[in-house]
N, CA, C and O atoms as CSV, one atom per row, in Angstrom:
chain,resi,resn,atom,element,x,y,z
A,1,MET,N,N,48.376,44.676,14.706
A,1,MET,CA,C,48.151,44.664,13.295
A,1,MET,C,C,47.944,46.105,12.830
A,1,MET,O,O,47.195,46.853,13.459
A,2,GLU,N,N,48.589,46.496,11.754
A,2,GLU,CA,C,48.427,47.845,11.213
A,2,GLU,C,C,47.347,47.831,10.146
A,2,GLU,O,O,47.338,46.967,9.269
A,3,ILE,N,N,46.434,48.796,10.227
A,3,ILE,CA,C,45.330,48.904,9.289
A,3,ILE,C,C,45.604,50.079,8.354
A,3,ILE,O,O,45.948,51.169,8.812
A,4,SER,N,N,45.457,49.866,7.065
A,4,SER,CA,C,45.701,50.899,6.065
A,4,SER,C,C,44.699,52.037,6.182
A,4,SER,O,O,43.541,51.813,6.536
A,5,ASP,N,N,45.138,53.262,5.886
A,5,ASP,CA,C,44.247,54.418,5.839
A,5,ASP,C,C,43.257,54.300,4.676
A,5,ASP,O,O,42.273,55.037,4.624
A,6,LYS,N,N,43.513,53.378,3.748
A,6,LYS,CA,C,42.633,53.193,2.599
A,6,LYS,C,C,41.486,52.224,2.905
A,6,LYS,O,O,40.686,51.924,2.019
A,7,LEU,N,N,41.396,51.736,4.131
A,7,LEU,CA,C,40.343,50.800,4.506
A,7,LEU,C,C,38.976,51.438,4.289
A,7,LEU,O,O,38.695,52.502,4.841
A,8,LEU,N,N,38.127,50.803,3.493
A,8,LEU,CA,C,36.787,51.320,3.204
A,8,LEU,C,C,35.761,50.790,4.186
A,8,LEU,O,O,34.870,51.523,4.617
A,9,CYS,N,N,35.883,49.529,4.540
A,9,CYS,CA,C,34.932,48.927,5.467
A,9,CYS,C,C,35.567,47.671,6.058
A,9,CYS,O,O,36.566,47.158,5.554
A,10,LEU,N,N,34.960,47.199,7.134
A,10,LEU,CA,C,35.451,46.010,7.809
A,10,LEU,C,C,34.243,45.236,8.285
A,10,LEU,O,O,33.386,45.788,8.975
A,11,PHE,N,N,34.161,43.968,7.929
A,11,PHE,CA,C,33.032,43.148,8.339
A,11,PHE,C,C,33.470,41.692,8.374
A,11,PHE,O,O,34.498,41.327,7.803
A,12,SER,N,N,32.688,40.873,9.044
A,12,SER,CA,C,32.941,39.439,9.073
A,12,SER,C,C,32.047,38.764,8.047
A,12,SER,O,O,30.895,39.159,7.867
A,13,ALA,N,N,32.573,37.745,7.373
A,13,ALA,CA,C,31.794,37.054,6.351
A,13,ALA,C,C,32.274,35.618,6.239
A,13,ALA,O,O,33.418,35.295,6.560
A,14,ASP,N,N,31.369,34.768,5.775
A,14,ASP,CA,C,31.711,33.374,5.501
A,14,ASP,C,C,32.165,33.258,4.052
A,14,ASP,O,O,31.778,34.061,3.203
A,15,VAL,N,N,32.983,32.261,3.782
A,15,VAL,CA,C,33.392,31.947,2.422
A,15,VAL,C,C,32.572,30.735,2.001
A,15,VAL,O,O,32.544,29.722,2.700
A,16,SER,N,N,31.899,30.845,0.842
A,16,SER,CA,C,31.082,29.725,0.376
A,16,SER,C,C,31.557,29.266,-0.999
A,16,SER,O,O,32.093,30.055,-1.777
A,17,ALA,N,N,31.354,27.985,-1.287
A,17,ALA,CA,C,31.750,27.412,-2.571
A,17,ALA,C,C,30.605,27.550,-3.567
A,17,ALA,O,O,29.450,27.264,-3.253
A,18,GLU,N,N,30.952,28.000,-4.787
A,18,GLU,CA,C,29.997,28.097,-5.891
A,18,GLU,C,C,30.689,27.573,-7.131
A,18,GLU,O,O,31.577,28.226,-7.680
A,19,ASP,N,N,30.281,26.391,-7.573
A,19,ASP,CA,C,30.880,25.761,-8.752
A,19,ASP,C,C,32.402,25.688,-8.597
A,19,ASP,O,O,32.898,25.004,-7.702
A,20,ASP,N,N,33.151,26.391,-9.466
A,20,ASP,CA,C,34.611,26.312,-9.434
A,20,ASP,C,C,35.261,27.537,-8.793
A,20,ASP,O,O,36.421,27.841,-9.072
A,21,ARG,N,N,34.508,28.250,-7.924
A,21,ARG,CA,C,35.059,29.424,-7.262
A,21,ARG,C,C,34.516,29.520,-5.841
A,21,ARG,O,O,33.601,28.791,-5.458
A,22,TYR,N,N,35.094,30.428,-5.072
A,22,TYR,CA,C,34.643,30.682,-3.705
A,22,TYR,C,C,34.179,32.129,-3.606
A,22,TYR,O,O,34.747,33.014,-4.248
A,23,VAL,N,N,33.152,32.367,-2.805
A,23,VAL,CA,C,32.508,33.673,-2.748
A,23,VAL,C,C,32.500,34.201,-1.314
A,23,VAL,O,O,32.213,33.464,-0.370
A,24,ILE,N,N,32.821,35.489,-1.165
A,24,ILE,CA,C,32.709,36.184,0.116
A,24,ILE,C,C,31.558,37.166,-0.044
A,24,ILE,O,O,31.584,38.013,-0.936
A,25,GLU,N,N,30.554,37.058,0.809
A,25,GLU,CA,C,29.393,37.937,0.715
A,25,GLU,C,C,29.667,39.270,1.401
A,25,GLU,O,O,30.155,39.310,2.530
A,26,VAL,N,N,29.347,40.357,0.708
A,26,VAL,CA,C,29.476,41.708,1.254
A,26,VAL,C,C,28.114,42.097,1.820
A,26,VAL,O,O,27.112,42.021,1.109
A,27,PRO,N,N,28.058,42.515,3.090
A,27,PRO,CA,C,26.772,42.897,3.673
A,27,PRO,C,C,26.115,44.047,2.902
A,27,PRO,O,O,26.796,44.967,2.450
A,28,ARG,N,N,24.802,43.986,2.757
A,28,ARG,CA,C,24.026,44.992,2.034
A,28,ARG,C,C,24.317,46.411,2.548
A,28,ARG,O,O,24.369,47.357,1.762
A,29,ARG,N,N,24.503,46.554,3.853
A,29,ARG,CA,C,24.707,47.900,4.417
A,29,ARG,C,C,25.965,48.562,3.858
A,29,ARG,O,O,26.026,49.789,3.781
A,30,GLU,N,N,26.974,47.771,3.465
A,30,GLU,CA,C,28.202,48.352,2.912
A,30,GLU,C,C,27.933,48.959,1.538
A,30,GLU,O,O,28.560,49.952,1.169
A,31,ILE,N,N,27.017,48.380,0.785
A,31,ILE,CA,C,26.612,48.927,-0.514
A,31,ILE,C,C,25.727,50.149,-0.288
A,31,ILE,O,O,25.920,51.194,-0.911
A,32,GLU,N,N,24.753,50.004,0.613
A,32,GLU,CA,C,23.791,51.075,0.850
A,32,GLU,C,C,24.431,52.329,1.428
A,32,GLU,O,O,23.978,53.436,1.136
A,33,THR,N,N,25.475,52.183,2.240
A,33,THR,CA,C,26.137,53.358,2.821
A,33,THR,C,C,27.183,53.942,1.875
A,33,THR,O,O,27.775,54.982,2.163
A,34,GLY,N,N,27.406,53.278,0.755
A,34,GLY,CA,C,28.349,53.804,-0.229
A,34,GLY,C,C,29.789,53.408,0.005
A,34,GLY,O,O,30.678,53.882,-0.702
A,35,SER,N,N,30.046,52.543,0.987
A,35,SER,CA,C,31.421,52.113,1.236
A,35,SER,C,C,31.965,51.294,0.071
A,35,SER,O,O,33.150,51.361,-0.257
A,36,VAL,N,N,31.070,50.515,-0.549
A,36,VAL,CA,C,31.462,49.608,-1.618
A,36,VAL,C,C,30.515,49.795,-2.792
A,36,VAL,O,O,29.301,49.864,-2.604
A,37,ASP,N,N,31.058,49.878,-4.005
A,37,ASP,CA,C,30.270,49.960,-5.232
A,37,ASP,C,C,30.173,48.544,-5.794
A,37,ASP,O,O,31.202,47.900,-5.999
A,38,PRO,N,N,28.956,48.038,-6.050
A,38,PRO,CA,C,28.834,46.652,-6.519
A,38,PRO,C,C,29.535,46.394,-7.852
A,38,PRO,O,O,29.805,45.239,-8.183
A,39,ASP,N,N,29.834,47.439,-8.623
A,39,ASP,CA,C,30.523,47.268,-9.900
A,39,ASP,C,C,32.026,47.540,-9.784
A,39,ASP,O,O,32.746,47.484,-10.781
A,40,GLY,N,N,32.500,47.835,-8.566
A,40,GLY,CA,C,33.907,48.171,-8.369
A,40,GLY,C,C,34.787,46.945,-8.213
A,40,GLY,O,O,34.305,45.829,-8.020
A,41,THR,N,N,36.081,47.176,-8.300
A,41,THR,CA,C,37.082,46.139,-8.064
A,41,THR,C,C,37.877,46.552,-6.835
A,41,THR,O,O,38.282,47.708,-6.715
A,42,TYR,N,N,38.104,45.610,-5.919
A,42,TYR,CA,C,38.738,45.926,-4.642
A,42,TYR,C,C,39.801,44.900,-4.309
A,42,TYR,O,O,39.750,43.760,-4.771
A,43,ARG,N,N,40.774,45.320,-3.495
A,43,ARG,CA,C,41.732,44.396,-2.905
A,43,ARG,C,C,41.094,43.899,-1.616
A,43,ARG,O,O,40.500,44.682,-0.874
A,44,VAL,N,N,41.211,42.626,-1.349
A,44,VAL,CA,C,40.587,42.025,-0.173
A,44,VAL,C,C,41.674,41.429,0.707
A,44,VAL,O,O,42.531,40.677,0.242
A,45,ALA,N,N,41.621,41.777,1.983
A,45,ALA,CA,C,42.541,41.184,2.957
A,45,ALA,C,C,41.725,40.266,3.852
A,45,ALA,O,O,40.663,40.659,4.334
A,46,LEU,N,N,42.195,39.079,4.075
A,46,LEU,CA,C,41.499,38.134,4.931
A,46,LEU,C,C,42.257,37.999,6.246
A,46,LEU,O,O,43.473,37.809,6.263
A,47,ILE,N,N,41.527,38.098,7.330
A,47,ILE,CA,C,42.108,37.969,8.664
A,47,ILE,C,C,41.484,36.741,9.291
A,47,ILE,O,O,40.263,36.585,9.263
A,48,ALA,N,N,42.294,35.870,9.854
A,48,ALA,CA,C,41.786,34.628,10.429
A,48,ALA,C,C,40.708,34.906,11.464
A,48,ALA,O,O,40.828,35.829,12.269
A,49,GLY,N,N,39.659,34.102,11.436
A,49,GLY,CA,C,38.598,34.208,12.434
A,49,GLY,C,C,39.068,33.606,13.735
A,49,GLY,O,O,40.030,32.839,13.776
A,50,GLU,N,N,38.380,33.962,14.788
A,50,GLU,CA,C,38.740,33.430,16.095
A,50,GLU,C,C,38.198,32.015,16.230
A,50,GLU,O,O,37.035,31.754,15.920
A,51,ASP,N,N,39.041,31.109,16.691
A,51,ASP,CA,C,38.535,29.763,16.933
A,51,ASP,C,C,38.133,29.627,18.398
A,51,ASP,O,O,38.307,30.559,19.183
A,52,ASP,N,N,37.605,28.489,18.758
A,52,ASP,CA,C,37.081,28.304,20.115
A,52,ASP,C,C,38.122,28.566,21.197
A,52,ASP,O,O,37.792,29.121,22.245
A,53,GLU,N,N,39.366,28.181,20.963
A,53,GLU,CA,C,40.392,28.377,21.988
A,53,GLU,C,C,40.678,29.851,22.215
A,53,GLU,O,O,40.900,30.266,23.353
A,54,GLU,N,N,40.676,30.665,21.134
A,54,GLU,CA,C,40.986,32.082,21.268
A,54,GLU,C,C,39.862,32.857,21.937
A,54,GLU,O,O,40.115,33.899,22.542
A,55,THR,N,N,38.609,32.367,21.842
A,55,THR,CA,C,37.484,33.114,22.394
A,55,THR,C,C,37.192,32.747,23.836
A,55,THR,O,O,36.309,33.338,24.458
A,56,GLU,N,N,37.917,31.785,24.376
A,56,GLU,CA,C,37.686,31.429,25.764
A,56,GLU,C,C,38.238,32.513,26.676
A,56,GLU,O,O,39.318,33.052,26.435
A,57,SER,N,N,37.502,32.820,27.703
A,57,SER,CA,C,37.963,33.827,28.657
A,57,SER,C,C,38.900,33.184,29.671
A,57,SER,O,O,39.127,31.975,29.642
A,58,ALA,N,N,39.432,33.994,30.554
A,58,ALA,CA,C,40.367,33.494,31.561
A,58,ALA,C,C,39.727,32.428,32.427
A,58,ALA,O,O,40.423,31.551,32.939
A,59,SER,N,N,38.420,32.485,32.600
A,59,SER,CA,C,37.741,31.487,33.427
A,59,SER,C,C,37.542,30.177,32.678
A,59,SER,O,O,37.101,29.186,33.259
A,60,GLY,N,N,37.872,30.172,31.370
A,60,GLY,CA,C,37.738,28.944,30.608
A,60,GLY,C,C,36.396,28.816,29.915
A,60,GLY,O,O,36.152,27.814,29.244
A,61,SER,N,N,35.517,29.799,30.056
A,61,SER,CA,C,34.227,29.708,29.387
A,61,SER,C,C,34.193,30.651,28.189
A,61,SER,O,O,34.929,31.637,28.149
A,62,THR,N,N,33.345,30.351,27.221
A,62,THR,CA,C,33.192,31.180,26.050
A,62,THR,C,C,32.285,32.352,26.390
A,62,THR,O,O,31.258,32.146,27.036
A,63,PRO,N,N,32.619,33.577,25.982
A,63,PRO,CA,C,31.769,34.721,26.289
A,63,PRO,C,C,30.362,34.520,25.732
A,63,PRO,O,O,30.202,34.018,24.620
A,64,SER,N,N,29.334,34.912,26.503
A,64,SER,CA,C,27.963,34.712,26.065
A,64,SER,C,C,27.510,35.808,25.107
A,64,SER,O,O,26.626,35.565,24.285
A,65,GLU,N,N,28.086,37.003,25.187
A,65,GLU,CA,C,27.716,38.101,24.312
A,65,GLU,C,C,28.837,38.364,23.316
A,65,GLU,O,O,30.017,38.205,23.631
A,66,PRO,N,N,28.445,38.776,22.086
A,66,PRO,CA,C,29.500,39.149,21.148
A,66,PRO,C,C,30.254,40.375,21.655
A,66,PRO,O,O,29.679,41.242,22.312
A,67,GLN,N,N,31.522,40.435,21.350
A,67,GLN,CA,C,32.348,41.565,21.776
A,67,GLN,C,C,32.138,42.736,20.819
A,67,GLN,O,O,31.806,42.517,19.654
A,68,PRO,N,N,32.324,43.982,21.283
A,68,PRO,CA,C,32.193,45.137,20.393
A,68,PRO,C,C,33.140,44.993,19.201
A,68,PRO,O,O,34.254,44.492,19.353
A,69,PRO,N,N,32.698,45.432,18.005
A,69,PRO,CA,C,33.528,45.290,16.811
A,69,PRO,C,C,34.577,46.387,16.665
A,69,PRO,O,O,35.256,46.456,15.640
A,70,VAL,N,N,34.720,47.248,17.675
A,70,VAL,CA,C,35.724,48.315,17.644
A,70,VAL,C,C,36.535,48.290,18.931
A,70,VAL,O,O,36.107,47.729,19.940
A,71,GLU,N,N,37.711,48.906,18.882
A,71,GLU,CA,C,38.574,48.990,20.056
A,71,GLU,C,C,38.926,50.446,20.321
A,71,GLU,O,O,38.919,51.269,19.405
A,72,ASN,N,N,39.231,50.761,21.564
A,72,ASN,CA,C,39.650,52.101,21.931
A,72,ASN,C,C,40.890,52.477,21.126
A,72,ASN,O,O,41.842,51.700,21.050
A,73,GLY,N,N,40.881,53.670,20.523
A,73,GLY,CA,C,42.013,54.127,19.725
A,73,GLY,C,C,41.950,53.736,18.264
A,73,GLY,O,O,42.754,54.217,17.465
A,74,GLU,N,N,41.021,52.880,17.896
A,74,GLU,CA,C,40.879,52.431,16.502
A,74,GLU,C,C,40.393,53.586,15.620
A,74,GLU,O,O,39.608,54.426,16.059
A,75,ILE,N,N,40.866,53.612,14.387
A,75,ILE,CA,C,40.440,54.608,13.408
A,75,ILE,C,C,39.409,53.952,12.499
A,75,ILE,O,O,39.617,52.840,12.014
A,76,ARG,N,N,38.294,54.648,12.270
A,76,ARG,CA,C,37.218,54.137,11.414
A,76,ARG,C,C,36.737,55.230,10.476
A,76,ARG,O,O,36.748,56.411,10.823
A,77,TYR,N,N,36.321,54.831,9.295
A,77,TYR,CA,C,35.624,55.706,8.361
A,77,TYR,C,C,34.152,55.335,8.463
A,77,TYR,O,O,33.790,54.176,8.256
A,78,VAL,N,N,33.301,56.304,8.778
A,78,VAL,CA,C,31.881,56.008,8.965
A,78,VAL,C,C,31.027,57.062,8.263
A,78,VAL,O,O,31.478,58.171,7.978
A,79,GLU,N,N,29.778,56.677,7.995
A,79,GLU,CA,C,28.800,57.616,7.467
A,79,GLU,C,C,27.726,57.799,8.523
A,79,GLU,O,O,27.225,56.824,9.084
A,80,ILE,N,N,27.373,59.043,8.793
A,80,ILE,CA,C,26.377,59.351,9.813
A,80,ILE,C,C,24.989,59.092,9.234
A,80,ILE,O,O,24.604,59.684,8.226
A,81,GLU,N,N,24.245,58.197,9.886
A,81,GLU,CA,C,22.938,57.769,9.393
A,81,GLU,C,C,21.777,58.442,10.112
A,81,GLU,O,O,20.669,58.504,9.579
A,82,ASP,N,N,22.020,58.946,11.317
A,82,ASP,CA,C,20.925,59.436,12.140
A,82,ASP,C,C,21.498,60.388,13.180
A,82,ASP,O,O,22.714,60.508,13.328
A,83,LEU,N,N,20.598,61.069,13.904
A,83,LEU,CA,C,21.009,61.907,15.024
A,83,LEU,C,C,20.420,61.336,16.303
A,83,LEU,O,O,19.269,60.900,16.327
A,84,GLY,N,N,21.214,61.343,17.363
A,84,GLY,CA,C,20.742,60.876,18.660
A,84,GLY,C,C,19.926,61.950,19.362
A,84,GLY,O,O,19.797,63.069,18.866
A,85,LYS,N,N,19.380,61.603,20.512
A,85,LYS,CA,C,18.541,62.520,21.290
A,85,LYS,C,C,19.277,63.795,21.682
A,85,LYS,O,O,18.657,64.848,21.829
A,86,GLN,N,N,20.592,63.708,21.852
A,86,GLN,CA,C,21.400,64.871,22.244
A,86,GLN,C,C,21.923,65.640,21.031
A,86,GLN,O,O,22.644,66.626,21.185
A,87,GLY,N,N,21.560,65.188,19.813
A,87,GLY,CA,C,22.011,65.857,18.594
A,87,GLY,C,C,23.322,65.341,18.039
A,87,GLY,O,O,23.837,65.889,17.064
A,88,ASP,N,N,23.876,64.290,18.643
A,88,ASP,CA,C,25.129,63.704,18.156
A,88,ASP,C,C,24.851,62.807,16.950
A,88,ASP,O,O,23.781,62.209,16.837
A,89,GLY,N,N,25.838,62.726,16.051
A,89,GLY,CA,C,25.723,61.843,14.900
A,89,GLY,C,C,25.763,60.384,15.326
A,89,GLY,O,O,26.443,60.019,16.285
A,90,ILE,N,N,25.017,59.552,14.593
A,90,ILE,CA,C,24.969,58.119,14.851
A,90,ILE,C,C,25.396,57.380,13.587
A,90,ILE,O,O,24.827,57.584,12.515
A,91,ALA,N,N,26.401,56.522,13.725
A,91,ALA,CA,C,26.839,55.651,12.634
A,91,ALA,C,C,26.684,54.210,13.112
A,91,ALA,O,O,26.776,53.927,14.306
A,92,ARG,N,N,26.451,53.318,12.180
A,92,ARG,CA,C,26.341,51.898,12.519
A,92,ARG,C,C,27.386,51.123,11.731
A,92,ARG,O,O,27.616,51.378,10.549
A,93,VAL,N,N,28.017,50.163,12.416
A,93,VAL,CA,C,29.029,49.322,11.781
A,93,VAL,C,C,28.592,47.869,11.898
A,93,VAL,O,O,27.391,47.601,11.926
A,94,GLU,N,N,29.499,46.944,11.966
A,94,GLU,CA,C,29.174,45.529,12.002
A,94,GLU,C,C,28.077,45.210,13.020
A,94,GLU,O,O,28.063,45.741,14.130
A,95,ARG,N,N,27.172,44.341,12.616
A,95,ARG,CA,C,26.076,43.844,13.474
A,95,ARG,C,C,25.212,44.983,14.010
A,95,ARG,O,O,24.552,44.810,15.035
A,96,GLY,N,N,25.197,46.139,13.351
A,96,GLY,CA,C,24.386,47.259,13.789
A,96,GLY,C,C,24.940,47.998,14.991
A,96,GLY,O,O,24.247,48.828,15.580
A,97,TYR,N,N,26.176,47.710,15.364
A,97,TYR,CA,C,26.819,48.355,16.508
A,97,TYR,C,C,26.890,49.868,16.266
A,97,TYR,O,O,27.275,50.302,15.180
A,98,VAL,N,N,26.529,50.656,17.251
A,98,VAL,CA,C,26.417,52.108,17.134
A,98,VAL,C,C,27.713,52.813,17.547
A,98,VAL,O,O,28.327,52.489,18.564
A,99,ILE,N,N,28.104,53.789,16.721
A,99,ILE,CA,C,29.194,54.697,17.079
A,99,ILE,C,C,28.588,56.101,17.133
A,99,ILE,O,O,28.048,56.591,16.141
A,100,ILE,N,N,28.682,56.732,18.282
A,100,ILE,CA,C,28.183,58.091,18.478
A,100,ILE,C,C,29.304,59.060,18.113
A,100,ILE,O,O,30.427,58.936,18.601
A,101,VAL,N,N,28.987,60.034,17.242
A,101,VAL,CA,C,29.996,60.968,16.764
A,101,VAL,C,C,29.529,62.400,17.046
A,101,VAL,O,O,28.775,62.967,16.255
A,102,PRO,N,N,29.969,62.995,18.170
A,102,PRO,CA,C,29.585,64.375,18.482
A,102,PRO,C,C,30.014,65.340,17.377
A,102,PRO,O,O,31.121,65.242,16.848
A,103,GLY,N,N,29.123,66.272,17.036
A,103,GLY,CA,C,29.444,67.293,16.043
A,103,GLY,C,C,29.205,66.884,14.607
A,103,GLY,O,O,29.450,67.681,13.701
A,104,ALA,N,N,28.738,65.676,14.365
A,104,ALA,CA,C,28.503,65.208,12.993
A,104,ALA,C,C,27.019,65.350,12.642
A,104,ALA,O,O,26.154,65.320,13.518
A,105,GLU,N,N,26.746,65.504,11.359
A,105,GLU,CA,C,25.380,65.637,10.848
A,105,GLU,C,C,25.043,64.454,9.948
A,105,GLU,O,O,25.938,63.800,9.413
A,106,VAL,N,N,23.754,64.181,9.783
A,106,VAL,CA,C,23.305,63.098,8.905
A,106,VAL,C,C,23.895,63.299,7.511
A,106,VAL,O,O,23.849,64.400,6.961
A,107,GLY,N,N,24.449,62.226,6.946
A,107,GLY,CA,C,25.058,62.260,5.622
A,107,GLY,C,C,26.547,62.533,5.625
A,107,GLY,O,O,27.213,62.307,4.614
A,108,ASP,N,N,27.093,63.016,6.741
A,108,ASP,CA,C,28.542,63.253,6.820
A,108,ASP,C,C,29.289,61.927,6.724
A,108,ASP,O,O,28.882,60.934,7.326
A,109,ARG,N,N,30.380,61.915,5.967
A,109,ARG,CA,C,31.309,60.775,5.945
A,109,ARG,C,C,32.570,61.282,6.627
A,109,ARG,O,O,33.217,62.212,6.144
A,110,VAL,N,N,32.913,60.671,7.747
A,110,VAL,CA,C,34.013,61.180,8.558
A,110,VAL,C,C,34.968,60.064,8.970
A,110,VAL,O,O,34.607,58.888,9.023
A,111,LYS,N,N,36.192,60.476,9.256
A,111,LYS,CA,C,37.200,59.581,9.824
A,111,LYS,C,C,37.192,59.871,11.314
A,111,LYS,O,O,37.365,61.017,11.728
A,112,VAL,N,N,36.989,58.829,12.127
A,112,VAL,CA,C,36.913,59.015,13.574
A,112,VAL,C,C,37.934,58.130,14.283
A,112,VAL,O,O,38.354,57.088,13.781
A,113,GLU,N,N,38.312,58.591,15.469
A,113,GLU,CA,C,39.117,57.766,16.366
A,113,GLU,C,C,38.211,57.382,17.524
A,113,GLU,O,O,37.601,58.246,18.156
A,114,ILE,N,N,38.124,56.084,17.804
A,114,ILE,CA,C,37.261,55.591,18.869
A,114,ILE,C,C,37.878,55.987,20.207
A,114,ILE,O,O,39.021,55.638,20.506
A,115,SER,N,N,37.100,56.725,21.010
A,115,SER,CA,C,37.627,57.224,22.285
A,115,SER,C,C,37.018,56.528,23.494
A,115,SER,O,O,37.550,56.624,24.600
A,116,GLU,N,N,35.907,55.828,23.290
A,116,GLU,CA,C,35.247,55.120,24.387
A,116,GLU,C,C,34.485,53.941,23.807
A,116,GLU,O,O,33.794,54.082,22.798
A,117,VAL,N,N,34.608,52.778,24.439
A,117,VAL,CA,C,33.929,51.579,23.960
A,117,VAL,C,C,33.097,50.983,25.082
A,117,VAL,O,O,33.610,50.719,26.170
A,118,LYS,N,N,31.831,50.773,24.821
A,118,LYS,CA,C,30.902,50.104,25.739
A,118,LYS,C,C,30.380,48.862,25.035
A,118,LYS,O,O,30.648,48.666,23.850
A,119,SER,N,N,29.637,48.021,25.748
A,119,SER,CA,C,29.152,46.781,25.143
A,119,SER,C,C,28.186,47.030,23.985
A,119,SER,O,O,28.155,46.247,23.036
A,120,ASN,N,N,27.388,48.119,24.045
A,120,ASN,CA,C,26.396,48.330,22.997
A,120,ASN,C,C,26.602,49.603,22.177
A,120,ASN,O,O,25.808,49.871,21.275
A,121,PHE,N,N,27.623,50.386,22.453
A,121,PHE,CA,C,27.933,51.557,21.642
A,121,PHE,C,C,29.364,52.008,21.907
A,121,PHE,O,O,30.002,51.595,22.875
A,122,ALA,N,N,29.847,52.874,21.009
A,122,ALA,CA,C,31.166,53.494,21.186
A,122,ALA,C,C,31.030,54.970,20.863
A,122,ALA,O,O,30.043,55.394,20.264
A,123,VAL,N,N,32.021,55.748,21.261
A,123,VAL,CA,C,32.079,57.166,20.930
A,123,VAL,C,C,33.304,57.374,20.064
A,123,VAL,O,O,34.396,56.907,20.389
A,124,GLY,N,N,33.116,58.081,18.953
A,124,GLY,CA,C,34.211,58.378,18.052
A,124,GLY,C,C,34.390,59.861,17.868
A,124,GLY,O,O,33.415,60.573,17.628
A,125,GLU,N,N,35.608,60.347,17.974
A,125,GLU,CA,C,35.924,61.756,17.796
A,125,GLU,C,C,36.366,61.990,16.358
A,125,GLU,O,O,37.202,61.252,15.839
A,126,ILE,N,N,35.812,63.012,15.711
A,126,ILE,CA,C,36.142,63.311,14.322
A,126,ILE,C,C,37.604,63.748,14.213
A,126,ILE,O,O,38.048,64.650,14.924
A,127,ILE,N,N,38.349,63.092,13.307
A,127,ILE,CA,C,39.731,63.520,13.051
A,127,ILE,C,C,39.881,63.993,11.602
A,127,ILE,O,O,40.886,64.612,11.251
A,128,GLU,N,N,38.875,63.698,10.755
A,128,GLU,CA,C,38.882,64.188,9.388
A,128,GLU,C,C,37.442,64.201,8.893
A,128,GLU,O,O,36.709,63.227,9.062
A,129,GLU,N,N,37.042,65.319,8.276
A,129,GLU,CA,C,35.675,65.452,7.759
A,129,GLU,C,C,35.650,65.323,6.255
A,129,GLU,O,O,36.678,65.447,5.589
A,130,ASP,N,N,34.450,65.069,5.720
A,130,ASP,CA,C,34.213,65.031,4.273
A,130,ASP,C,C,35.174,64.109,3.544
A,130,ASP,O,O,35.892,64.542,2.642
A,131,ILE,N,N,35.188,62.871,3.921
A,131,ILE,CA,C,36.072,61.915,3.251
A,131,ILE,C,C,35.355,61.247,2.099
A,131,ILE,O,O,35.938,60.408,1.413
């Protein structure tokens, strides 16, 4: 699947019925980090969620832990929220998953390419600054 360079954020959400319309909830962190303006208008792309058959592993069992929300080589736009013990930038994405960004400072908004993925964090290399 090709992802547009205009992608502002990516998250999972439920669709709920409200009177004569359906609503997709935007996580608070997307507003707080500035990815989404609550008064803005956006194009929304919906990607099918994984059903039980797709999430089964080769052994036939469902994974007990959620999978990382990023993949090696993926491009992400992130905002640096904190600094790690080694001085690297820390960004958080879906479910609070951490992306470590060497060379970034708190408040930086950067475009990164994911270079390493672990179960509880990933490393992203800056490919564009001040976005």
